[in-house]
N, C-alpha and C positions, 0 to 999 in steps of 0.2 A: 552552868561553870563549875562552880561545885562536885557533877555525876563524873566532869571531866577530869577531873586532880582526888578523885577518891583512893585508888591504892597508894597512894604514898599518907597514907592517915599507916599504913606500915613500919616502923622503922628501919625496919630488915635492909624495906624494897626502897623506899627512901632512899639513905644512906647508899646503896648500892645503885640506886638512880642518879645522884646526885654524879658518887665516881666520877658516875658513864661520862654524864654532859662535861665533867672536866675533860678526859680521857677524846673524846667525837671533837670536843674544842679546839682540845688540839691535832684531832686529824687534820679538821678540814683549816687551821694556822699554814700544817706540812700541804693536804694536796693543793691550797693556793700557791705556797709559797714555792709551789718544786714546777706547779703549773703556769706562775711568771714568769720563774729563773730561767724551762726554758725556751722559752718566748729568745729569753737574747742569747742561750748556750746553742741551741740547731734552730731559727725561730720556722721551719714549712709545718704548715696546718699536719700532717702527714707524726710531725717525730712531737707535739704539741697534743695529738689527740693522743698519745702514747703512749706518753703519761698517766691520762682514766684509763689507758689500759693494764698498760704494769699496775694500777693499784686494785681492778678488778677482774684480769688474767686467776691471778691463786685463787679466788676464792672460789672460782671452774674448778681448779687444780686440786684444790685440796681441804672443801667443806665438806665434803663426803668422807670422808677421811677422817678429817676434823671430830666433826660431825657424830661417829663410831667409836673415837676414841673417848669423848663428853658421856656417849652411854655407857665403853665397856668400861672405863678407869673416875675416879673420880671425881666431879667437872669441877667443882674449887680445885683440885691442885689442878689439873685442864686450866682453867683459866688462870690461873696463879702462873706457870708457867711459859703461855700463850704473851701474861705480859712482859714477863720479862723480855722475850724472845722481842718483842716490838718495837722497848725504854731502848734497849742497846739497841740494834738498826735506828734506830732513831740518835743517840747517842751520836754514830760515827755518820751519819748524815751531817752534823751539825758540825764537825769535826772537820770533819772534810769539806767543808766548802767554808770554814773559816780560816784550814791555809790556803784558800785558790786550785784545792786539788781537785774539787768534784766540775768530771765534765761530764755530757750529755745520757754517756751511759751506765758511766756509774751514779747519777739518778733516777737513771730507768729500774735500776739494781737494786740498788735500798727502797727505790718504794716496793719494789715487786716483792722482797725482804720484809716488808710490814705489813705487804697486802696478806703474806701470807700467815702470819699470827692475825691478823681478819679476820683467814677464815676458821680455823679456828675457834673466835673470842664469840661468831657473828652464829651459831646454832648449839653449839655451847652453852650464851644469854641470853634463846632464846625459851632453850628447853628448862633453866632454871628457874625461869619466872612463874611457872603454876605453885614451884617449893616455894615463895616468898608471899604467895595473897591468897585469896579464900576466893573455892571458887567465882563466887558471884561479880570478883571483880579481878577477876580473869582477865575477859575480851578488854576493856581498861588497858590497862593492866598493858597494854600487850603494842593497844594503839595507844597508850602515856611512851609508849619502846620509842616509838613515830617518833613522835611528836619533841620526843630529851634528843631522840640523833639531829632534827630536823631545828631545834633552838641552837645547835654544837653550828650545826648548816649559818643559821641569822650569826652565831657571836664567832664562828672563826677564819670566815672569810673576810668578814670585816675585819678584823685582830689582825686575817693576816696581809691585808691588802699595806696597814697602818703599820705592821712593823715590818714588809718588806723598804714603804718605802722610808724609815724612819732608821728602819738597823740595821735591815739586809738580812739575805734570807738564812744562815747560819742562827739568827738570833728564832726564826722560824722555825729552824727543826727544833732546836734545845725546850721551847716551846710543844712540841710534841713529845717528845720525851719528859719532859716535867707532869703533862697531861696523863698517862702510863703506869707513870709511880702514883700517881694521885689512886687510881681506881686501883693499883695493885696491894695498899692498904690498904682498900677498902674490902678486897677479900679477903687482906688477911686476919682481919679482925670478925667475916662473916663465918658465924656456927652453923654449920648448916650436920643439920641432927646424920647421926650413922642410918643407911637406908641397909632397909636387914636382908643379915645375910644368907644369904643360895646356898644350896650344899650340890650347887652343880659346877661343874670348872667357870673359870670368868670366858666370856665371851669370848673367840679369837679374832683379831681385825677384819683380813679382809674374809672370816663368814661375817663380822660385821656390818658391815660393808652390803655384801650381797643382800645377805637380809631384809635391808637396809631401802636400796632397790627396787628388789620385791613388792614391797607392801608401798613402793611410792607406785612403781607400775599398776599394784592390786586393785586402789580405792581408787576412787573414777574424783571425785570432792576431789583430792591431793591433784592426780587428773590433770583436775581444772581450772587450779590453781597459779599452778606450771606450766600448763601449757598460756595459761593468759596471762602469765608476770613474767614472761618470755616474751609476749605479743607485745606487751606495754613497754615495759625494759631498753629493747631490743632498739626502738625507737624516741622512749625521752633521755637514750644515754647521749643526742647529737647534740642536747643543751651544755647538757657540762663537757663533753667534750672540744666543743668551739663558742663558747663562752668567752676564750681568754681572747683567742684573737676575730673576735663581734666588737669588744669592748677597745682593742688594740688600733685595726684598723679601720674598724665601720664606726666603731664612734671617736676615736682619737682620744681615749681616754685613759689613766692611767694604772697602776696597783690601786691605790689606794677607790679608785670605783672600779673595779673587775671586785674587789674583794666587799665595795655594795651591793654589789649586784644581786651576790651569792647571798648577799647576808637580811635584803627582802626576799629574795625568792626562798630564803631560810622562814623572813618572819610568815610570807602568806602558808611557811607549810605550822606554823606554830596556828592558828587562827583558823586554819581548818579544822587540827589535834582538838582546836579547843570545843569547834563545834560538833564532831567529829559523832555523839552519844544522840543529838538529834538526829541525822544525819540518819546515820542508823538506822534510825524505831521508821523511819519514813522511807526509805529505800531498799532491799530486796540488795543482796550483794553484790551482786551480777549486775543489776542496774547501779551500783554507785560506781564499779571499776566503770564500769561504759559510759557512763555519766564524762568519772573523772579524768580516762582517756581521750577524749573530743577536745573538753580541754583546757589539757595539758596541750594538743596536738594542735589547737586554735593559740593558743599563746606560744608554739615556736613558730609559726606562723609568722608571725608578729613582732615576734623576736627579732626573725629572719627578712625583714620588711624594711623593720622600724633605724633612721637613719640619727635617732635623738634621743637621748640620753631618758629622755621622760615616756617615751613608746617602750622604750626597750626597758628600762622598771618595772612597767604595766605587764610586760608581757614576765618577768620572772616570780615577781608578787603572784599575778594568776597560775602559773607555772609552778609551783610551789605546792600550793593548796591545792590542785590535783595532784603534786605528786604523794602527797601525802595521804590523800584522802583514797586514793587506787595501791600505794604500797602501799596501807594499813590494810586492807581492808583484804587488803589476798592476804598477808602475812599473818594473820586471826584465822581465815581459813586451811591457813597450812597449817597451824600451831595446832587447832581447837581439833582438828583429820587425823593426827593424829596421839595413839597411843601411847602412855609412860615408858614401856622400856624401848618403842622406838623412837622419840621424840625428839632425839638431838638428831638421828641418821636421819630419820625424812624430814626433818627439818635441815639439812642441808644440802640430803637432796635439793629442795627448793632453792638451798643457797646456790646453786650448785647453775640450778638455770639461772636464777633471778642475777648471780653477776657477770656468767657466761654472756645472757644478752649484753649487757653493757658494758662488757668488757670489745664483744665482734663486734657491738652495734656502734663503740669505739670510735676506732679501728675502720666500719665501715663507708659510717658519715665525714675524717677523717680524711682516708680517701676522694669520696665526693667532691669534699669540700675542696681539696686538691682539684680537682677536676674541670667543675664550672660554679667551682667559686661558694663562700659562707655564707652568703641573703637563702644563692641559687639550692644547695644543703638544704639550708633550714625547713624551705619553703615545702622542697619534696620529698621529705622526712613528716612535714607534716600531713602532706593529703595521702601519702602514704600507712603510714603509723592509722588513720582512720580507721585507711580502707580493711586494714588487721582489725581496730578492735570490733571492726562489723562484722568478721568476717569466725573469731572468737565467742562470739556472743551468744549460739544455743550450747559451749561444754557450761551449765551451772555450774558454782561452789559447792550451793550447799545437794551436793546427786547424792551424797555419799551418808544423810541426816534421818533418812527415816531410822527410825525405830519400830518393821513394819511383824517384823517376826516377835518379840517381844510383846506387842500387841497381841499379836495372833494365839499367844499362848496363855498370854493373863488371862485365871478362870478356871483354865484347866487343874487336872491334879498333875502332882509334879511329874514330869514324863522323867528316867531316867534313858540314860547318855550311853548309847553302845559304849561296850566294854570289852576291850579285848583279855583272855589269857595272860595268865604272868609266863616269862620270860622262861623258860628252861636250864635248869641249872648246867648243864650242858655247855649252854653254851654264854653263860657270866661272860665268862671272862673274856666274849666277842665284843661287848655293847659297851664302845667310849667312843670318843669323841670321835675315835678315828676311824668308826668303823665302816666305816664308807652308809653309800646310802639303803636309807630303808623305806621300802615301800608296805602304806597303812590300806588297808579296806575296812569299807562295812558294807553289811549282805543286808537290805530292805527287801519287802513281800509286801506290796504297794498292790490294791487296788486297783487293774486299772481301766473303771471312771475317775477316779483319784487320779491317774495318769498328772495332767493341768497339770494340777496343783502340784504336786505332788514338786514335778520339771519349774514352776517358780519357787521352791521350799528352794528344789538344788540350788539354781541360783545365786542367794542369800549365801548359801553352804559353802558353795565354791570362795565365795569374797572370803569369808571366816579365816576359811582353810590358806587361803593362799596370800592376806594378812599377817597368818598369826605363826610363816614360812615354810608352805610347799612351795615345790621346786614348777612341780605342772601337777594337773588335777584336772581327773576323768571322771567318766558317769557313762555306765552303759551297763544298757538293757538284754536280758536273758532271748534270741529269737526263736525258742521255742516254748519256757512261759514267762508271759509275759506280764505277770506280776513276778517276779523275779527283778531288781536290779541291783547293780556295783559300784560303791564310790569306791576310786582312789585314787590317793596321791601321794609321791611321795619330797622327801625332806632330809637331808645332807648329811646327817649324819644318828644313829641311837643320841646322842649327847642335843642333839637338836631337833626333837621330838618328844623331847623332855621336857622340854622349853616350850610345848606350844601350847597345854594346859598355863601356864603363867601368864601367857599372852590375851588369853578369855578372856572377854569382859562381861557384864551382863546381858548383852545386848547378842554378840554370838554363843553363848553359853543357850539365851531366847532362841536363836536358831538354829539350832542345832536338836537344840528343843522340841523346835518344831516338828520338822522332820523326820527325828523319832518317834512325835505320837500317831504320824501318818503311818506307820510299818502297823501292819494285822500279822496279829499272835502274840501271844501268852508274855513272852521273855520281850530285850527287845533286841533293841538289830545284831547281827550279829559279827563282831568286832575281830581284825585279827593284823599280826605287824609281819611282813616280811622280811631278811640283810639280803642283802647285794653280796653274791659268791659268783663269785668268776669262777669257771668250772675248768679254766687251761691251769 
């Protein structure tokens, strides 16, 4: 129990975590009110499921630009601006509801606007977590963020259901705006250390977005986290999308019961969060996600078959626990894979996939519910979800973790890395952010007997170059002199080339040194840089 809440001993993390709890509670009050209000404004399964889609689709659209902004700009100011946007949209939603001017499409539009703000908040907040706790508390801090989100899921829907029953939708929407104002106050009070000033110009947003995408594609563990998140959340979204109709039509209950059902799911998630340190000690990440997925789909099937509140509540309890276990494990895998320079934008790619799967799944299962009925849709979702979980199991969440290069170089004398000559003074005016593509090359001489070992080393080098921002990477062998090899890679510009060095960590440098150590000769491998020139 103590290990589960250890990150809260850090005062700044504790203050922001509690404020986040308040804002997420308000968000769940708003989501509960919006979902239930839509059953009165337009009670078809498609329109009700579109409320969930409108909340999640903006994250699919804006998570990557939002993450890039959080890397390029000050994260604290980015979070403050996003909070102001959400609070404004929430207040507008409350005023329109109070005046009776809110229709189904207006409800969806403002829900979408609030989702656009959360698209910026999620990657920025996740990327800020390592600044708030030491390394030894990082994993549990990420899990504790999930616990807080699901504790809000436990409190918010229950409060939302009671507020809807007692005071109406306008009050529920106003409480959401107040919750985000609480987090805004905590962010204003946060005194974030000023990061070291770089001599390089700030990254442009399009370039930062492209770098985030290239990083996510280049790192096997990040690709695995994204794929497995899509496979899980595409099917798990059915429960959140169709639960209002299960409660109202299948169980014959009202908004208070709907809120309590969501609250039960949140309680299951909180219980799973407390147990996560113990579960992580006993199960590797991949197996934990697989078993949590199977539990989630079993709970989905039980919910689809339930005709009484008791089995439905049990299903939601199990589903909430499985949701937290799978979601937090995938989030930790994505976050620990991301380096500091690309953390927010890489997490933006992850959240894009995560919420895109939720939005697509909400629309898909809403359509299936319209065609085949809500119970059948949930049972079909459970069966196909279990098959998908088995299909993606071979993708390892820890695939990029091994520090093989560092272990190989350890014990060897210092190996100088290839260093190109300084640029010619006559070309100095051409070397800037708009210089155009730059080709880099390193030339090796390798003993033919070491060919297999060299190719293995260069596979690691390729990952290093791609993670650092390379557009393309190639390795060429001289057909006349097999001991001669040329490594080529290209980056967007001269400035992007200068950023490469700042993006390498110790393991990256060890991989490059291991390849350089295989070079035959008294001098290190020869390196060169070539500026793209258009002869036309």
